[in-house]
ChimeraX commands (.cxc) that place a marker at each C-alpha (Angstrom):
marker #1 position -2.89,18.38,-10.88 radius 0.5
marker #1 position -5.55,16.86,-8.36 radius 0.5
marker #1 position -5.54,18.44,-4.82 radius 0.5
marker #1 position -6.32,16.63,-1.61 radius 0.5
marker #1 position -9.30,18.52,0.12 radius 0.5
marker #1 position -9.33,16.83,3.55 radius 0.5
marker #1 position -8.72,19.89,5.28 radius 0.5
marker #1 position -10.83,19.08,8.22 radius 0.5
marker #1 position -8.60,16.24,9.25 radius 0.5
marker #1 position -5.50,16.22,11.24 radius 0.5
marker #1 position -1.86,15.57,9.79 radius 0.5
marker #1 position -0.56,16.47,6.31 radius 0.5
marker #1 position -2.33,16.67,2.92 radius 0.5
marker #1 position -0.36,16.72,-0.37 radius 0.5
marker #1 position -1.15,17.19,-4.01 radius 0.5
marker #1 position -1.35,14.42,-6.35 radius 0.5
marker #1 position 2.31,14.71,-7.84 radius 0.5
marker #1 position 3.94,14.76,-4.33 radius 0.5
marker #1 position 2.11,11.65,-3.40 radius 0.5
marker #1 position 3.47,9.88,-6.39 radius 0.5
marker #1 position 7.01,11.28,-5.80 radius 0.5
marker #1 position 7.04,9.98,-2.23 radius 0.5
marker #1 position 5.68,6.58,-3.02 radius 0.5
marker #1 position 8.48,6.24,-5.45 radius 0.5
marker #1 position 10.90,7.30,-3.14 radius 0.5
marker #1 position 9.77,4.72,-0.21 radius 0.5
marker #1 position 8.51,2.14,-2.24 radius 0.5
marker #1 position 6.75,0.07,0.27 radius 0.5
marker #1 position 3.10,0.08,1.38 radius 0.5
marker #1 position 2.18,-1.96,4.58 radius 0.5
marker #1 position -1.22,-3.45,4.42 radius 0.5
marker #1 position -2.89,-4.21,7.51 radius 0.5
marker #1 position -5.94,-6.35,8.09 radius 0.5
marker #1 position -7.10,-7.23,11.50 radius 0.5
marker #1 position -10.31,-8.17,13.53 radius 0.5
marker #1 position -9.07,-6.36,16.37 radius 0.5
marker #1 position -8.58,-2.43,16.32 radius 0.5
marker #1 position -5.92,-2.24,19.05 radius 0.5
marker #1 position -3.61,-4.99,17.22 radius 0.5
marker #1 position -4.14,-3.13,13.91 radius 0.5
marker #1 position -3.08,0.17,15.89 radius 0.5
marker #1 position 0.07,-1.40,17.10 radius 0.5
marker #1 position 0.94,-3.26,13.75 radius 0.5
marker #1 position 0.67,0.20,12.27 radius 0.5
marker #1 position 3.09,1.92,14.77 radius 0.5
marker #1 position 5.46,-1.01,14.61 radius 0.5
marker #1 position 5.85,-0.60,10.62 radius 0.5
marker #1 position 5.86,3.06,11.10 radius 0.5
marker #1 position 9.02,2.76,13.69 radius 0.5
marker #1 position 10.61,0.73,11.03 radius 0.5
marker #1 position 10.20,3.54,8.48 radius 0.5
marker #1 position 7.39,2.59,6.20 radius 0.5
marker #1 position 5.69,5.78,5.10 radius 0.5
marker #1 position 2.69,4.44,3.53 radius 0.5
marker #1 position 0.24,2.31,5.75 radius 0.5
marker #1 position -3.06,0.92,4.30 radius 0.5
marker #1 position -5.70,-0.06,6.85 radius 0.5
marker #1 position -7.98,-2.13,4.90 radius 0.5
marker #1 position -11.55,-1.15,5.12 radius 0.5
marker #1 position -12.76,-4.54,6.61 radius 0.5
marker #1 position -10.44,-4.08,9.59 radius 0.5
marker #1 position -12.33,-3.57,12.83 radius 0.5
marker #1 position -13.35,0.05,13.18 radius 0.5
marker #1 position -11.30,1.22,10.36 radius 0.5
marker #1 position -12.60,4.61,9.97 radius 0.5
marker #1 position -11.97,5.50,13.55 radius 0.5
marker #1 position -8.31,3.71,13.26 radius 0.5
marker #1 position -7.47,5.74,10.24 radius 0.5
marker #1 position -8.60,9.06,12.11 radius 0.5
marker #1 position -6.58,7.94,15.24 radius 0.5
marker #1 position -3.31,7.30,13.04 radius 0.5
marker #1 position -3.53,10.41,10.98 radius 0.5
marker #1 position -3.76,12.11,14.52 radius 0.5
marker #1 position -0.74,9.96,15.95 radius 0.5
marker #1 position 1.40,9.37,13.01 radius 0.5
marker #1 position 0.89,13.03,11.28 radius 0.5
marker #1 position 3.95,12.80,9.04 radius 0.5
marker #1 position 2.84,9.17,7.33 radius 0.5
marker #1 position 0.53,8.54,4.56 radius 0.5
marker #1 position -2.55,6.64,6.05 radius 0.5
marker #1 position -4.90,5.18,3.68 radius 0.5
marker #1 position -7.19,2.39,3.17 radius 0.5
marker #1 position -8.04,-0.36,0.95 radius 0.5
marker #1 position -10.63,-3.37,0.15 radius 0.5
marker #1 position -13.08,-0.62,-1.04 radius 0.5
marker #1 position -15.87,-2.47,-2.68 radius 0.5
marker #1 position -18.50,0.42,-3.52 radius 0.5
marker #1 position -19.25,4.05,-3.53 radius 0.5
marker #1 position -20.67,4.17,-0.13 radius 0.5
marker #1 position -17.48,2.68,1.37 radius 0.5
marker #1 position -15.41,4.97,-0.88 radius 0.5
marker #1 position -17.04,8.13,0.51 radius 0.5
marker #1 position -16.99,6.88,3.94 radius 0.5
marker #1 position -13.20,6.34,3.61 radius 0.5
marker #1 position -12.89,9.75,2.10 radius 0.5
marker #1 position -14.92,11.35,5.18 radius 0.5
marker #1 position -12.72,9.81,7.67 radius 0.5
marker #1 position -9.41,11.40,6.26 radius 0.5
marker #1 position -7.95,8.50,4.24 radius 0.5
marker #1 position -5.11,9.86,2.17 radius 0.5
marker #1 position -5.13,7.32,-0.53 radius 0.5
marker #1 position -7.60,4.65,-1.51 radius 0.5
marker #1 position -7.17,1.11,-2.90 radius 0.5
marker #1 position -9.77,-1.18,-4.52 radius 0.5
marker #1 position -9.50,-4.85,-5.57 radius 0.5
marker #1 position -11.28,-3.96,-8.92 radius 0.5
marker #1 position -11.66,-1.31,-11.39 radius 0.5
marker #1 position -14.78,0.78,-11.00 radius 0.5
marker #1 position -14.80,4.03,-13.17 radius 0.5
marker #1 position -17.52,5.66,-11.01 radius 0.5
marker #1 position -15.37,4.97,-7.75 radius 0.5
marker #1 position -12.34,6.39,-9.54 radius 0.5
marker #1 position -14.18,9.49,-10.43 radius 0.5
marker #1 position -15.54,10.17,-7.10 radius 0.5
marker #1 position -11.96,9.97,-5.85 radius 0.5
marker #1 position -10.56,12.17,-8.39 radius 0.5
marker #1 position -13.19,14.74,-7.60 radius 0.5
marker #1 position -12.27,14.52,-3.99 radius 0.5
marker #1 position -8.71,15.01,-4.64 radius 0.5
marker #1 position -7.56,11.55,-3.05 radius 0.5
marker #1 position -5.21,9.40,-4.84 radius 0.5
marker #1 position -6.99,6.23,-5.86 radius 0.5
marker #1 position -5.07,3.01,-6.83 radius 0.5
marker #1 position -7.82,0.57,-8.44 radius 0.5
marker #1 position -7.01,-3.14,-8.92 radius 0.5
marker #1 position -6.67,-4.73,-12.46 radius 0.5
marker #1 position -5.70,-8.00,-13.85 radius 0.5
marker #1 position -5.48,-7.41,-17.60 radius 0.5
marker #1 position -4.12,-4.66,-19.65 radius 0.5
marker #1 position -7.56,-3.59,-20.87 radius 0.5
marker #1 position -8.39,-3.09,-17.06 radius 0.5
marker #1 position -5.20,-1.14,-16.27 radius 0.5
marker #1 position -5.73,1.44,-19.27 radius 0.5
marker #1 position -9.24,1.67,-18.25 radius 0.5
marker #1 position -8.31,2.42,-14.69 radius 0.5
marker #1 position -5.65,4.91,-15.95 radius 0.5
marker #1 position -7.63,6.66,-18.46 radius 0.5
marker #1 position -10.67,7.16,-15.78 radius 0.5
marker #1 position -8.10,9.09,-13.72 radius 0.5
marker #1 position -6.34,6.56,-11.20 radius 0.5
marker #1 position -3.31,7.66,-9.69 radius 0.5
marker #1 position -1.70,4.25,-10.09 radius 0.5
marker #1 position -2.95,0.81,-10.78 radius 0.5
marker #1 position -2.64,-1.98,-8.58 radius 0.5
marker #1 position -1.70,-5.23,-10.48 radius 0.5
marker #1 position -3.82,-8.10,-8.51 radius 0.5
marker #1 position -3.24,-10.73,-7.66 radius 0.5
marker #1 position 0.37,-10.69,-8.96 radius 0.5
marker #1 position 0.99,-14.12,-7.96 radius 0.5
marker #1 position -1.53,-15.58,-10.31 radius 0.5
marker #1 position -0.25,-13.48,-13.32 radius 0.5
marker #1 position 3.10,-14.63,-13.58 radius 0.5
marker #1 position 4.96,-12.62,-10.93 radius 0.5
marker #1 position 7.79,-10.20,-11.93 radius 0.5
marker #1 position 7.92,-11.41,-15.49 radius 0.5
marker #1 position 4.44,-10.45,-16.27 radius 0.5
marker #1 position 4.94,-6.86,-14.44 radius 0.5
marker #1 position 8.12,-6.51,-16.82 radius 0.5
marker #1 position 6.19,-7.52,-19.89 radius 0.5
marker #1 position 3.61,-4.76,-19.12 radius 0.5
marker #1 position 6.40,-2.01,-19.15 radius 0.5
marker #1 position 6.64,-2.05,-22.99 radius 0.5
marker #1 position 3.15,-0.90,-23.87 radius 0.5
marker #1 position 2.22,0.67,-20.63 radius 0.5
marker #1 position 5.41,1.96,-19.13 radius 0.5
marker #1 position 3.87,5.39,-18.45 radius 0.5
marker #1 position 1.23,3.80,-16.13 radius 0.5
marker #1 position 2.71,3.46,-12.46 radius 0.5
marker #1 position 2.08,0.01,-11.07 radius 0.5
marker #1 position 1.82,-1.48,-7.79 radius 0.5
marker #1 position 1.80,-4.96,-7.53 radius 0.5
marker #1 position 0.03,-6.81,-4.48 radius 0.5
marker #1 position -1.15,-10.45,-3.62 radius 0.5
marker #1 position 2.20,-12.17,-3.88 radius 0.5
marker #1 position 4.76,-9.67,-2.87 radius 0.5
marker #1 position 7.18,-11.20,-0.47 radius 0.5
marker #1 position 10.29,-10.05,1.67 radius 0.5
marker #1 position 12.25,-12.08,-0.68 radius 0.5
marker #1 position 10.87,-10.80,-4.20 radius 0.5
marker #1 position 9.93,-7.20,-3.22 radius 0.5
marker #1 position 13.04,-5.87,-4.76 radius 0.5
marker #1 position 12.73,-7.76,-8.05 radius 0.5
marker #1 position 9.12,-6.25,-8.60 radius 0.5
marker #1 position 10.74,-2.73,-8.03 radius 0.5
marker #1 position 13.45,-3.84,-10.58 radius 0.5
marker #1 position 10.74,-4.86,-13.01 radius 0.5
marker #1 position 9.40,-1.33,-13.19 radius 0.5
marker #1 position 6.62,-1.21,-10.32 radius 0.5
marker #1 position 6.47,2.17,-8.54 radius 0.5
marker #1 position 5.99,0.49,-5.37 radius 0.5
marker #1 position 5.05,-2.82,-3.86 radius 0.5
marker #1 position 2.41,-3.61,-1.31 radius 0.5
marker #1 position 2.81,-6.09,1.42 radius 0.5
marker #1 position 0.81,-7.82,4.06 radius 0.5
marker #1 position 1.47,-11.07,5.75 radius 0.5
marker #1 position 5.29,-11.13,5.16 radius 0.5
marker #1 position 5.57,-7.75,7.07 radius 0.5
marker #1 position 3.54,-9.38,10.24 radius 0.5
marker #1 position 4.65,-12.82,10.83 radius 0.5
marker #1 position 1.91,-14.50,12.98 radius 0.5
marker #1 position 4.25,-15.49,15.74 radius 0.5
marker #1 position 5.26,-12.07,16.27 radius 0.5
marker #1 position 1.89,-10.62,16.13 radius 0.5
marker #1 position 0.56,-13.13,18.64 radius 0.5
marker #1 position 3.52,-12.39,20.95 radius 0.5
marker #1 position 3.29,-8.47,20.72 radius 0.5
marker #1 position 6.62,-8.52,19.54 radius 0.5
marker #1 position 6.47,-5.15,17.77 radius 0.5
marker #1 position 10.25,-4.22,17.99 radius 0.5
marker #1 position 10.90,-7.31,15.64 radius 0.5
marker #1 position 8.21,-6.31,13.12 radius 0.5
marker #1 position 9.82,-2.77,13.21 radius 0.5
marker #1 position 13.10,-4.39,12.25 radius 0.5
marker #1 position 11.45,-6.11,9.51 radius 0.5
marker #1 position 10.20,-3.21,8.16 radius 0.5
marker #1 position 13.50,-1.26,8.37 radius 0.5
marker #1 position 15.32,-4.14,6.63 radius 0.5
marker #1 position 12.61,-4.05,3.83 radius 0.5
marker #1 position 12.92,-0.21,3.56 radius 0.5
marker #1 position 16.83,-0.46,3.10 radius 0.5
marker #1 position 16.16,-2.98,0.40 radius 0.5
marker #1 position 13.93,-1.27,-1.60 radius 0.5
marker #1 position 15.58,1.94,-1.56 radius 0.5
marker #1 position 19.20,0.99,-2.07 radius 0.5
marker #1 position 20.81,-0.51,-5.04 radius 0.5
marker #1 position 21.55,-3.93,-3.52 radius 0.5
marker #1 position 19.08,-6.54,-1.73 radius 0.5
marker #1 position 19.49,-6.46,2.19 radius 0.5
marker #1 position 17.51,-9.88,2.25 radius 0.5
marker #1 position 19.04,-13.02,1.50 radius 0.5
marker #1 position 17.82,-14.85,-1.74 radius 0.5
marker #1 position 15.82,-17.07,0.31 radius 0.5
marker #1 position 14.43,-16.63,3.96 radius 0.5
marker #1 position 13.48,-19.72,5.97 radius 0.5
marker #1 position 10.70,-19.57,8.57 radius 0.5
marker #1 position 13.43,-20.20,11.05 radius 0.5
marker #1 position 15.18,-16.77,10.16 radius 0.5
marker #1 position 12.11,-14.67,10.05 radius 0.5
marker #1 position 11.55,-16.03,13.58 radius 0.5
marker #1 position 15.00,-14.79,14.53 radius 0.5
marker #1 position 14.72,-11.24,13.04 radius 0.5
marker link #1:1,2 radius 0.2
marker link #1:2,3 radius 0.2
marker link #1:3,4 radius 0.2
marker link #1:4,5 radius 0.2
marker link #1:5,6 radius 0.2
marker link #1:6,7 radius 0.2
marker link #1:7,8 radius 0.2
marker link #1:8,9 radius 0.2
marker link #1:9,10 radius 0.2
marker link #1:10,11 radius 0.2
marker link #1:11,12 radius 0.2
marker link #1:12,13 radius 0.2
marker link #1:13,14 radius 0.2
marker link #1:14,15 radius 0.2
marker link #1:15,16 radius 0.2
marker link #1:16,17 radius 0.2
marker link #1:17,18 radius 0.2
marker link #1:18,19 radius 0.2
marker link #1:19,20 radius 0.2
marker link #1:20,21 radius 0.2
marker link #1:21,22 radius 0.2
marker link #1:22,23 radius 0.2
marker link #1:23,24 radius 0.2
marker link #1:24,25 radius 0.2
marker link #1:25,26 radius 0.2
marker link #1:26,27 radius 0.2
marker link #1:27,28 radius 0.2
marker link #1:28,29 radius 0.2
marker link #1:29,30 radius 0.2
marker link #1:30,31 radius 0.2
marker link #1:31,32 radius 0.2
marker link #1:32,33 radius 0.2
marker link #1:33,34 radius 0.2
marker link #1:34,35 radius 0.2
marker link #1:35,36 radius 0.2
marker link #1:36,37 radius 0.2
marker link #1:37,38 radius 0.2
marker link #1:38,39 radius 0.2
marker link #1:39,40 radius 0.2
marker link #1:40,41 radius 0.2
marker link #1:41,42 radius 0.2
marker link #1:42,43 radius 0.2
marker link #1:43,44 radius 0.2
marker link #1:44,45 radius 0.2
marker link #1:45,46 radius 0.2
marker link #1:46,47 radius 0.2
marker link #1:47,48 radius 0.2
marker link #1:48,49 radius 0.2
marker link #1:49,50 radius 0.2
marker link #1:50,51 radius 0.2
marker link #1:51,52 radius 0.2
marker link #1:52,53 radius 0.2
marker link #1:53,54 radius 0.2
marker link #1:54,55 radius 0.2
marker link #1:55,56 radius 0.2
marker link #1:56,57 radius 0.2
marker link #1:57,58 radius 0.2
marker link #1:58,59 radius 0.2
marker link #1:59,60 radius 0.2
marker link #1:60,61 radius 0.2
marker link #1:61,62 radius 0.2
marker link #1:62,63 radius 0.2
marker link #1:63,64 radius 0.2
marker link #1:64,65 radius 0.2
marker link #1:65,66 radius 0.2
marker link #1:66,67 radius 0.2
marker link #1:67,68 radius 0.2
marker link #1:68,69 radius 0.2
marker link #1:69,70 radius 0.2
marker link #1:70,71 radius 0.2
marker link #1:71,72 radius 0.2
marker link #1:72,73 radius 0.2
marker link #1:73,74 radius 0.2
marker link #1:74,75 radius 0.2
marker link #1:75,76 radius 0.2
marker link #1:76,77 radius 0.2
marker link #1:77,78 radius 0.2
marker link #1:78,79 radius 0.2
marker link #1:79,80 radius 0.2
marker link #1:80,81 radius 0.2
marker link #1:81,82 radius 0.2
marker link #1:82,83 radius 0.2
marker link #1:83,84 radius 0.2
marker link #1:84,85 radius 0.2
marker link #1:85,86 radius 0.2
marker link #1:86,87 radius 0.2
marker link #1:87,88 radius 0.2
marker link #1:88,89 radius 0.2
marker link #1:89,90 radius 0.2
marker link #1:90,91 radius 0.2
marker link #1:91,92 radius 0.2
marker link #1:92,93 radius 0.2
marker link #1:93,94 radius 0.2
marker link #1:94,95 radius 0.2
marker link #1:95,96 radius 0.2
marker link #1:96,97 radius 0.2
marker link #1:97,98 radius 0.2
marker link #1:98,99 radius 0.2
marker link #1:99,100 radius 0.2
marker link #1:100,101 radius 0.2
marker link #1:101,102 radius 0.2
marker link #1:102,103 radius 0.2
marker link #1:103,104 radius 0.2
marker link #1:104,105 radius 0.2
marker link #1:105,106 radius 0.2
marker link #1:106,107 radius 0.2
marker link #1:107,108 radius 0.2
marker link #1:108,109 radius 0.2
marker link #1:109,110 radius 0.2
marker link #1:110,111 radius 0.2
marker link #1:111,112 radius 0.2
marker link #1:112,113 radius 0.2
marker link #1:113,114 radius 0.2
marker link #1:114,115 radius 0.2
marker link #1:115,116 radius 0.2
marker link #1:116,117 radius 0.2
marker link #1:117,118 radius 0.2
marker link #1:118,119 radius 0.2
marker link #1:119,120 radius 0.2
marker link #1:120,121 radius 0.2
marker link #1:121,122 radius 0.2
marker link #1:122,123 radius 0.2
marker link #1:123,124 radius 0.2
marker link #1:124,125 radius 0.2
marker link #1:125,126 radius 0.2
marker link #1:126,127 radius 0.2
marker link #1:127,128 radius 0.2
marker link #1:128,129 radius 0.2
marker link #1:129,130 radius 0.2
marker link #1:130,131 radius 0.2
marker link #1:131,132 radius 0.2
marker link #1:132,133 radius 0.2
marker link #1:133,134 radius 0.2
marker link #1:134,135 radius 0.2
marker link #1:135,136 radius 0.2
marker link #1:136,137 radius 0.2
marker link #1:137,138 radius 0.2
marker link #1:138,139 radius 0.2
marker link #1:139,140 radius 0.2
marker link #1:140,141 radius 0.2
marker link #1:141,142 radius 0.2
marker link #1:142,143 radius 0.2
marker link #1:143,144 radius 0.2
marker link #1:144,145 radius 0.2
marker link #1:145,146 radius 0.2
marker link #1:146,147 radius 0.2
marker link #1:147,148 radius 0.2
marker link #1:148,149 radius 0.2
marker link #1:149,150 radius 0.2
marker link #1:150,151 radius 0.2
marker link #1:151,152 radius 0.2
marker link #1:152,153 radius 0.2
marker link #1:153,154 radius 0.2
marker link #1:154,155 radius 0.2
marker link #1:155,156 radius 0.2
marker link #1:156,157 radius 0.2
marker link #1:157,158 radius 0.2
marker link #1:158,159 radius 0.2
marker link #1:159,160 radius 0.2
marker link #1:160,161 radius 0.2
marker link #1:161,162 radius 0.2
marker link #1:162,163 radius 0.2
marker link #1:163,164 radius 0.2
marker link #1:164,165 radius 0.2
marker link #1:165,166 radius 0.2
marker link #1:166,167 radius 0.2
marker link #1:167,168 radius 0.2
marker link #1:168,169 radius 0.2
marker link #1:169,170 radius 0.2
marker link #1:170,171 radius 0.2
marker link #1:171,172 radius 0.2
marker link #1:172,173 radius 0.2
marker link #1:173,174 radius 0.2
marker link #1:174,175 radius 0.2
marker link #1:175,176 radius 0.2
marker link #1:176,177 radius 0.2
marker link #1:177,178 radius 0.2
marker link #1:178,179 radius 0.2
marker link #1:179,180 radius 0.2
marker link #1:180,181 radius 0.2
marker link #1:181,182 radius 0.2
marker link #1:182,183 radius 0.2
marker link #1:183,184 radius 0.2
marker link #1:184,185 radius 0.2
marker link #1:185,186 radius 0.2
marker link #1:186,187 radius 0.2
marker link #1:187,188 radius 0.2
marker link #1:188,189 radius 0.2
marker link #1:189,190 radius 0.2
marker link #1:190,191 radius 0.2
marker link #1:191,192 radius 0.2
marker link #1:192,193 radius 0.2
marker link #1:193,194 radius 0.2
marker link #1:194,195 radius 0.2
marker link #1:195,196 radius 0.2
marker link #1:196,197 radius 0.2
marker link #1:197,198 radius 0.2
marker link #1:198,199 radius 0.2
marker link #1:199,200 radius 0.2
marker link #1:200,201 radius 0.2
marker link #1:201,202 radius 0.2
marker link #1:202,203 radius 0.2
marker link #1:203,204 radius 0.2
marker link #1:204,205 radius 0.2
marker link #1:205,206 radius 0.2
marker link #1:206,207 radius 0.2
marker link #1:207,208 radius 0.2
marker link #1:208,209 radius 0.2
marker link #1:209,210 radius 0.2
marker link #1:210,211 radius 0.2
marker link #1:211,212 radius 0.2
marker link #1:212,213 radius 0.2
marker link #1:213,214 radius 0.2
marker link #1:214,215 radius 0.2
marker link #1:215,216 radius 0.2
marker link #1:216,217 radius 0.2
marker link #1:217,218 radius 0.2
marker link #1:218,219 radius 0.2
marker link #1:219,220 radius 0.2
marker link #1:220,221 radius 0.2
marker link #1:221,222 radius 0.2
marker link #1:222,223 radius 0.2
marker link #1:223,224 radius 0.2
marker link #1:224,225 radius 0.2
marker link #1:225,226 radius 0.2
marker link #1:226,227 radius 0.2
marker link #1:227,228 radius 0.2
marker link #1:228,229 radius 0.2
marker link #1:229,230 radius 0.2
marker link #1:230,231 radius 0.2
marker link #1:231,232 radius 0.2
marker link #1:232,233 radius 0.2
marker link #1:233,234 radius 0.2
marker link #1:234,235 radius 0.2
marker link #1:235,236 radius 0.2
marker link #1:236,237 radius 0.2
marker link #1:237,238 radius 0.2
marker link #1:238,239 radius 0.2
marker link #1:239,240 radius 0.2
marker link #1:240,241 radius 0.2
view
């Protein structure tokens, strides 16, 4: 079992298995990317208010390291991580600032090893079964199937369950409010969502309560047996949420 060692950061740390258990319980990861640190902060607080436990601040967000540290202090019972990590330097900086989980868009065995040695869950991106198995065998906590929209969606994920059913998979890059539950039903341990959680008009207007409500409905949808979202959500309906 791989222990997290960010003992010098505020908030809570957990062992590897506990992180996976919580991920399977909550199912959703909010992915936040912004050129404005204050905007990203409000986005994170909004989805946290809506009940999303896992919040990813992409590393190319403005002042990402500073924001992660701040969120760990202000949201101590949430799991605050980062993604879009491209190299070892970025990975180490993310670990140093207290990121509680790490996502990469690709599979890099050296990066996986550093994260494993540091005791921080890492979820590398993979496209093919070969990449998925390579990442898993290197010590990945889960594997991000990315971009899922270019791979056939939920049908591809479901097809992977036969030979690779023991590997926890997280689809991103094509997951929406409408199809998120479909991916869970196809075998995903969790899903990552970005744009659908943060409609541009709501972000521009600072309507954080509306975004919290979207997060709240998504969380309910993913953790209950029946879908809370209609089969198709129009732009007009999303504006009314």
